[in-house]
C-alpha positions in Angstrom: -88.7 -74.1 49.4 -89.7 -73.5 45.7 -86.9 -71.0 45.3 -84.4 -73.4 46.9 -85.3 -76.3 44.7 -85.3 -74.1 41.6 -81.9 -72.7 42.5 -80.4 -76.2 43.0 -81.6 -77.1 39.4 -80.2 -73.8 38.0 -76.8 -74.4 39.8 -76.6 -77.9 38.3 -78.1 -77.3 34.8 -81.1 -79.5 35.5 -84.6 -79.1 34.2 -87.0 -77.7 36.8 -90.8 -78.1 36.5 -93.3 -77.0 39.1 -96.8 -78.2 38.6 -99.4 -80.7 39.7 -98.9 -84.2 38.4 -101.6 -84.0 35.8 -100.0 -80.8 34.3 -96.5 -82.3 34.6 -97.5 -85.1 32.3 -97.9 -82.4 29.6 -94.1 -81.9 29.7 -93.1 -81.6 26.0 -89.6 -80.3 25.5 -86.7 -81.4 23.4 -85.3 -84.6 25.0 -82.2 -84.0 27.1 -80.5 -87.4 27.6 -78.6 -87.7 30.9 -79.9 -84.4 32.3 -81.9 -84.8 35.6 -85.4 -83.4 35.5 -86.9 -82.3 38.8 -90.7 -82.3 38.8 -91.9 -80.6 42.0 -95.5 -81.0 43.2 -97.2 -78.1 44.9 -95.5 -77.5 48.3 -97.4 -77.7 51.6 -96.3 -75.0 54.2 -97.3 -75.5 57.8 -96.5 -72.8 60.4 -96.1 -73.9 64.0 -96.9 -71.4 66.7 -95.8 -71.4 70.4 -98.0 -70.8 73.5 -97.4 -67.0 73.2 -98.4 -66.9 69.5 -94.8 -66.6 68.2 -93.8 -68.5 65.1 -91.6 -71.4 66.2 -91.1 -73.3 63.0 -92.2 -73.6 59.4 -92.5 -77.1 58.0 -92.5 -77.7 54.2 -93.7 -81.0 52.9 -94.6 -82.6 49.6 -93.1 -84.7 46.9 -91.0 -84.4 43.8 -89.7 -86.7 41.2 -86.1 -86.7 40.2 -86.0 -88.4 36.7 -83.9 -89.1 33.7 -85.2 -89.6 30.2 -85.4 -93.3 29.4 -85.9 -95.6 26.5 -89.3 -97.2 26.7 -88.1 -100.1 24.7 -85.8 -101.2 27.6 -88.1 -103.7 29.1 -85.5 -105.1 31.5 -85.9 -103.4 34.9 -82.2 -104.0 35.7 -81.1 -102.0 32.6 -83.4 -99.1 33.6 -82.1 -99.3 37.2 -78.4 -99.3 36.1 -78.8 -96.6 33.4 -81.3 -94.2 35.1 -82.3 -94.9 38.6 -78.9 -95.7 40.1 -77.3 -92.4 38.8 -80.2 -90.4 40.3 -80.1 -92.3 43.6 -76.4 -91.9 44.1 -75.4 -88.5 42.7 -78.4 -86.2 42.1 -80.2 -87.0 45.4 -77.0 -86.4 47.3 -76.7 -83.0 45.6 -80.2 -82.0 46.7 -79.8 -83.3 50.3 -76.4 -81.6 50.7 -77.7 -78.3 49.2 -80.6 -78.3 51.6 -78.4 -79.0 54.7 -75.7 -76.6 53.6 -78.0 -73.6 53.7 -77.9 -73.8 57.5 -81.6 -72.7 57.4 -83.2 -76.1 57.0 -83.2 -79.6 58.4 -84.6 -82.7 56.8 -87.0 -84.6 59.1 -88.5 -87.0 56.6 -87.0 -88.3 53.3 -88.7 -91.2 51.6 -87.7 -92.6 48.2 -89.4 -95.0 45.9 -88.1 -96.0 42.4 -90.3 -95.2 39.4 -90.1 -96.3 35.8 -91.8 -95.1 32.6 -93.3 -92.0 34.2 -95.4 -89.7 32.1 -95.9 -89.8 28.4 -92.2 -88.7 28.1 -91.0 -92.0 29.6 -88.8 -91.1 32.6 -87.2 -93.3 35.2 -85.9 -92.2 38.6 -87.1 -91.6 42.1 -90.3 -90.3 43.7 -89.2 -88.5 46.9 -91.6 -87.5 49.7 -90.1 -85.1 52.2 -90.6 -82.9 55.2 -88.1 -80.1 55.7 -88.2 -77.7 58.6 -86.7 -74.3 59.1 
């Protein structure tokens, strides 16, 4: 799953960060306005075995934040929504979902989104997505 998410970022020229949330807050790179940043938390991998001991399925679950750099001075939530959250929710999320489905190897069984604003010291806005993806 790590490799797939990283490849999606590479294919779309997005920033990819893989770390626990407390380390992700240390993100300190040159600001890239308008470029989605994917902050992936450590991924849980659960193997499901059948009655005969054969591997039936692997489930990947966790969360990631898909974010855009924002202006902390924008105090109006509607401005943050229109400028940062809406573009992520409509375009970037669809790119990730389609990329996962198009591999033919995975199915999405849980996909939960919540809007976030002023995340990390860097001040990002976007979506926190919790997922379960099965192979």
